[in-house]
Structures are given as structure tokens and as C-alpha cells.
C-alpha positions as CSV (number, residue, x, y, z in Angstrom):
1,A,-136.8,-8.5,20.3
2,E,-139.1,-11.5,20.8
3,A,-140.8,-11.5,17.4
4,G,-138.8,-14.6,16.5
5,T,-138.5,-15.9,13.0
6,D,-142.0,-17.5,12.5
7,P,-144.0,-15.4,10.1
8,A,-147.2,-16.9,11.4
9,A,-146.5,-15.6,14.9
10,I,-145.8,-12.1,13.5
11,R,-149.0,-12.3,11.5
12,D,-151.0,-13.3,14.6
13,F,-149.5,-10.4,16.6
14,A,-150.4,-7.8,14.0
15,Q,-153.9,-9.2,13.5
16,A,-154.5,-9.4,17.2
17,A,-153.5,-5.7,17.7
18,E,-155.8,-4.7,14.9
19,A,-158.7,-6.8,16.2
20,L,-158.3,-5.3,19.7
21,G,-158.7,-1.8,18.3
22,F,-155.1,-0.5,18.6
23,S,-154.4,2.3,16.2
24,H,-150.8,1.4,15.3
25,I,-147.8,-0.9,15.8
26,V,-144.4,0.6,16.7
27,A,-141.1,-1.1,15.8
28,F,-137.6,0.3,16.1
29,D,-134.3,-0.2,14.4
30,H,-130.9,-1.9,14.9
31,V,-129.2,-3.2,11.9
32,L,-126.2,-4.7,13.7
33,G,-125.5,-5.8,17.2
34,A,-122.1,-5.4,18.7
35,D,-120.2,-8.3,20.3
36,P,-119.3,-6.9,23.8
37,A,-116.7,-9.6,24.4
38,G,-113.3,-7.8,24.5
39,R,-114.9,-4.4,24.0
40,A,-114.1,-2.3,27.0
41,D,-115.8,0.6,25.4
42,W,-119.2,-1.1,25.0
43,G,-122.0,0.1,27.3
44,G,-125.0,-0.4,25.1
45,R,-128.1,-2.3,26.1
46,Y,-128.4,-4.3,22.9
47,T,-125.8,-6.8,21.6
48,R,-125.3,-9.3,18.7
49,E,-127.5,-11.6,20.8
50,T,-130.6,-9.3,20.6
51,P,-132.8,-10.3,17.6
52,F,-134.1,-7.2,15.8
53,R,-136.5,-7.3,12.9
54,E,-135.8,-4.8,10.1
55,P,-138.7,-2.3,10.5
56,L,-139.6,-1.4,6.9
57,T,-139.4,-5.0,5.8
58,L,-141.5,-6.0,8.8
59,F,-144.1,-3.4,8.0
60,A,-144.3,-4.5,4.4
61,F,-145.2,-8.0,5.6
62,M,-147.7,-6.6,8.2
63,A,-149.3,-4.5,5.6
64,G,-150.2,-7.6,3.7
65,V,-151.8,-9.4,6.7
66,T,-153.8,-6.4,8.1
67,S,-156.2,-3.8,6.8
68,T,-156.4,-0.7,9.0
69,I,-153.7,-0.7,11.7
70,G,-151.0,2.0,11.4
71,L,-147.3,1.2,11.1
72,A,-144.9,3.5,12.9
73,S,-141.1,3.3,13.1
74,G,-140.1,4.5,16.5
75,V,-137.3,5.0,15.2
76,I,-135.3,4.2,12.1
77,I,-131.7,5.4,12.6
78,L,-131.7,7.6,9.5
79,P,-128.1,8.9,9.2
80,Q,-126.6,5.4,9.1
81,R,-128.8,4.5,6.0
82,Q,-128.7,5.7,2.4
83,T,-131.2,8.5,2.0
84,A,-132.5,7.5,-1.5
85,L,-132.9,3.9,-0.4
86,V,-134.9,4.9,2.7
87,A,-137.1,7.0,0.5
88,K,-137.7,4.1,-1.9
89,Q,-138.4,1.6,0.9
90,A,-140.7,3.9,2.8
91,A,-142.6,4.8,-0.3
92,E,-143.1,1.1,-1.0
93,V,-144.5,0.4,2.5
94,Q,-146.8,3.4,2.1
95,L,-148.1,2.1,-1.1
96,L,-148.5,-1.5,0.1
97,S,-150.2,-0.4,3.3
98,R,-152.5,2.1,1.5
99,G,-151.2,5.0,3.5
100,R,-150.6,3.6,6.9
101,L,-146.9,4.4,7.5
102,R,-145.6,7.0,9.9
103,L,-141.8,7.3,9.6
104,G,-140.1,8.0,12.9
105,V,-136.4,8.7,12.6
106,G,-133.6,9.3,15.0
107,T,-129.8,9.7,15.2
108,G,-129.2,6.7,17.5
109,W,-126.4,6.0,19.9
110,N,-124.5,3.0,18.5
111,A,-121.2,4.1,17.0
112,V,-120.4,0.5,16.1
113,E,-123.4,0.3,13.8
114,Y,-122.4,3.6,12.1
115,E,-118.9,2.4,11.5
116,A,-120.1,-1.0,10.0
117,L,-122.6,0.8,7.8
118,G,-119.9,3.3,6.5
119,Q,-121.3,6.5,8.0
120,D,-119.9,9.1,10.4
121,F,-121.3,8.9,13.9
122,H,-120.2,12.4,14.8
123,T,-122.1,14.3,12.1
124,R,-125.3,12.3,12.4
125,G,-127.5,15.2,13.6
126,K,-126.7,17.5,10.8
127,R,-126.9,14.7,8.3
128,E,-130.4,13.7,9.5
129,E,-131.7,17.2,8.9
130,E,-130.4,17.2,5.3
131,Q,-131.9,13.8,4.8
132,I,-135.3,14.8,5.9
133,G,-135.6,17.5,3.4
134,L,-134.3,15.2,0.6
135,L,-136.7,12.4,1.6
136,R,-139.7,14.8,1.1
137,R,-138.4,16.0,-2.2
138,L,-138.0,12.4,-3.4
139,W,-141.5,11.6,-2.4
140,D,-143.0,14.7,-3.8
141,E,-141.1,15.3,-7.1
142,D,-140.8,13.3,-10.3
143,V,-137.2,14.4,-10.9
144,V,-134.8,15.7,-8.2
145,T,-131.5,17.5,-8.5
146,F,-129.9,17.9,-5.1
147,E,-126.4,18.9,-4.0
148,G,-125.9,18.5,-0.3
149,H,-123.0,17.9,2.0
150,W,-123.7,14.1,2.2
151,D,-126.0,13.4,-0.8
152,R,-125.9,14.2,-4.5
153,I,-128.7,13.5,-7.0
154,D,-128.5,14.6,-10.6
155,R,-131.9,14.6,-12.3
156,A,-133.3,11.4,-10.9
157,G,-136.3,10.2,-8.9
158,I,-138.0,7.3,-7.4
159,N,-140.9,5.5,-9.0
160,P,-143.5,4.7,-7.8
161,R,-143.9,7.6,-5.4
162,P,-146.2,7.4,-2.3
163,A,-149.8,8.3,-3.0
164,E,-150.2,9.7,0.5
165,R,-147.9,12.0,2.4
166,I,-145.6,10.2,4.8
167,P,-145.4,11.9,8.2
168,I,-141.9,12.2,9.6
169,W,-141.5,12.2,13.4
170,L,-138.3,12.5,15.4
171,G,-137.3,10.5,18.4
172,G,-134.9,11.5,21.2
173,R,-134.6,13.6,24.4
174,H,-131.8,16.1,23.7
175,D,-132.4,19.7,23.1
176,A,-131.1,19.5,19.6
177,V,-133.8,17.0,18.8
178,L,-136.5,19.3,20.1
179,R,-135.2,22.2,18.1
180,R,-135.0,20.1,14.9
181,A,-138.4,18.6,15.4
182,A,-140.0,22.0,16.0
183,R,-138.6,23.2,12.7
184,I,-139.0,20.3,10.3
185,A,-140.9,17.3,11.8
186,D,-144.5,16.3,12.1
187,G,-144.2,14.9,15.6
188,W,-142.0,13.7,18.4
189,F,-141.4,10.5,20.3
190,P,-140.2,11.7,23.7
191,L,-138.0,9.3,25.7
192,F,-139.5,10.6,28.9
193,A,-142.0,9.3,31.4
194,P,-145.0,11.8,31.9
195,D,-143.3,13.7,34.7
196,D,-141.7,17.0,35.5
197,E,-138.8,16.4,33.1
198,L,-141.3,15.9,30.3
199,A,-143.2,19.0,31.3
200,E,-140.0,21.1,31.1
201,A,-139.1,19.6,27.7
202,L,-142.6,20.3,26.4
203,G,-142.3,23.9,27.5
204,R,-139.1,24.2,25.4
205,L,-140.8,22.5,22.5
206,D,-143.7,25.0,22.6
207,R,-141.2,27.9,22.5
208,Y,-139.3,26.3,19.5
209,L,-142.6,25.7,17.7
210,A,-143.6,29.3,18.2
211,A,-140.3,30.5,16.9
212,A,-140.9,28.4,13.8
213,G,-144.4,29.8,13.3
214,R,-146.1,26.6,14.4
215,R,-148.5,25.5,17.1
216,R,-148.6,22.3,19.2
217,A,-152.1,21.6,17.9
218,E,-150.5,20.7,14.5
219,F,-147.7,18.7,16.0
220,G,-147.9,15.0,17.2
221,I,-146.5,13.6,20.5
222,E,-146.4,9.9,21.2
223,G,-146.1,8.8,24.9
224,F,-145.7,5.3,26.2
225,V,-146.9,3.1,29.0
226,N,-144.9,0.1,30.2
227,Y,-147.0,-3.1,30.6
228,E,-147.0,-4.5,34.2
229,P,-149.2,-7.4,35.3
230,A,-152.1,-6.2,37.5
231,G,-151.2,-2.6,36.6
232,T,-154.6,-1.3,35.6
233,E,-154.6,1.6,38.0
234,R,-151.1,2.6,37.1
235,W,-152.0,2.4,33.3
236,G,-154.9,4.7,33.9
237,R,-152.9,7.2,35.8
238,Q,-150.2,7.3,33.1
239,L,-152.7,7.6,30.3
240,E,-154.3,10.6,32.1
241,R,-150.9,12.2,32.6
242,W,-150.2,11.8,28.9
243,R,-153.6,13.2,28.0
244,Q,-152.9,16.3,30.2
245,A,-149.5,16.7,28.5
246,G,-151.2,16.9,25.2
247,A,-150.1,13.6,23.7
248,T,-151.8,12.6,20.4
249,H,-150.7,9.0,20.7
250,V,-149.7,6.6,23.4
251,S,-148.1,3.2,22.8
252,L,-148.1,0.2,25.1
253,R,-144.7,-1.4,25.6
254,T,-144.9,-5.1,26.3
255,M,-141.1,-5.6,26.1
256,P,-138.8,-5.3,29.2
257,P,-139.2,-3.9,31.8
258,G,-142.9,-4.6,31.4
259,L,-142.6,-8.3,31.1
260,S,-140.1,-9.9,33.5
261,A,-136.6,-10.8,32.4
262,P,-135.1,-13.4,32.1
263,R,-138.1,-14.6,30.1
264,P,-138.2,-18.4,29.6
265,G,-141.2,-19.4,27.6
266,V,-142.1,-15.8,26.5
267,S,-143.6,-15.9,23.0
268,M,-145.7,-13.6,20.8
269,A,-148.7,-15.2,22.5
270,T,-147.5,-13.6,25.8
271,H,-147.4,-10.2,24.2
272,I,-150.9,-10.7,22.7
273,E,-152.3,-11.5,26.1
274,A,-150.6,-8.4,27.5
275,M,-152.2,-6.3,24.8
276,R,-155.6,-7.8,25.6
277,A,-155.3,-7.2,29.4
278,Y,-154.3,-3.6,28.8
279,R,-157.1,-3.0,26.3
280,E,-159.7,-4.4,28.7
281,G,-158.2,-2.3,31.5
282,A,-157.1,1.2,31.1
283,G,-156.8,1.2,27.3
284,A,-160.5,1.4,26.8
285,N,-160.6,4.8,28.3
286,W,-158.1,6.5,25.9
287,G,-159.8,8.9,23.6
288,A,-163.1,8.8,25.5
């Protein structure tokens, strides 16, 4: 939410992350922000005053100013978007980045966004599952005929299609997300700290993977560490706990609560310095 509107600052951030040796950049999705004034039903964290960059457009820009760093949506709210359009946009990012996109998707929590985008908030989980299958067909097949509950395609396809397979990961913490991820996804963004609650969720995930004929070794998990000034020891402990949990990726969050709020004077340069401090501290030990 602090990327701002200066393309040079966004370029500097992406290039700094790549130069520091980070493997990927994560961005997540809100198309619209609600105006909480006069809305007694509003309890969401983000509002119309929170500036979000559109992730796939952002990644297309970052692909042009970097060479190796991965680009991961964590997550795109898939059921509030048109399936074929997401397939087209994701394929374009994959082509422009030469295979660096990882498409994380989720069902979201913001009914206001769903209404404004013309989609049903209450069927979002079932729609997401149908969409994932259709996305893969649109990426893999020249011509697609599809008759689903929400989408219909009659002998059509996207062109160009991605040259490399686009991994699809799910984000969320509910049991339905775990079950869906175990059956049809390539990985999971758990919204848990590395604690007993995560361990219990991973136990369920393992059971669901086994029921689907899959193993954890072929499934990705991305944890997170919140940036805190002078937090080197804590970073190291959290990284080790994620390692023990079997995480394949860990991302550093430099947004709140890691950097203090309110945040006068916070800029992309502040986030770059946070990345550098983390990389020179605990981050150097990941993957050793």
C-alpha cells in the first residue's frame, strides 16, 4: 500500500530485491476500496483510502525492469474476476517475464468488491474451483469448449499462450481452502504464524493430500516473517520454525505491523532498507 505512483520507485524496489538475492516479490489484490462512512456493516481492514496496485499490471512492469526475480500474487481474488481475462493477463505476464509468474488465488472477504464487480460473493468458493480448471485449459489448449456453471466458451482460445506452466497456489486458512488446495493446487499460502495452529492445519493438509494421491514433497508452502527493527533473533527463530514445518518459500513482510503506523515519511526507500537489514541478518541463513 506504500508503492505510490512513481514508476521509478517501484523499479528501484524490484531491482533492489533482485540484487539482494530475494527469490520473488509478492503482491496482493484489491480492486476497489469501500467507503466506511455511513456503512455500519463495514469491518474490513482496507478502505477506499488504501492505495493498492493491480498485481498483474504491476508484475508486467516489474518483468521489464528485472531479469530473474519471481513474481507471485499472494493472492488475486479470482472469483470476482472474469476467468478468460485472468487467463489472458496471466499468460501475458508469464511471457513478458520469461516464466517467472506464480499465480496465487483466493476467494477474498470483501463483499463490497464482489458486488461492484458484478459477481456473487456467496458462491465464490465453488466458482474458484471451476475457474482453476478452466484457466489451465485456456493455457494448455489451442481451442477450448467449456460449459460450466459460471463460464461458457464455445470453440475459442487465448493467443499467445504461456510458454511455461503457470503454477496456481491457493491462499486462506479455512478447511475448505485446504481441501481444495490438496486436490487441485500447486501450493498454499497459509495465513498462520508458525505455531500450533499451523501444525494442526498442516496435519489436515497432509491427510487431504494423501486422499488425493499426492505427497507434501510435491506441494509448495509459503510462510511469512514480519519485519521488526532489531528483530534479527526473532527472524532466525521464525525461519527455523518455517523450515521445520516444511515451508518451501518464506516471504518478508515490510508492511504493517512490521513498520510502525502511522508512518510519516515512509517511502519505498524505507522498505528497501528493511529488506537489506533482513537479508544481512537472518535471511542469509535460509536455504543453507
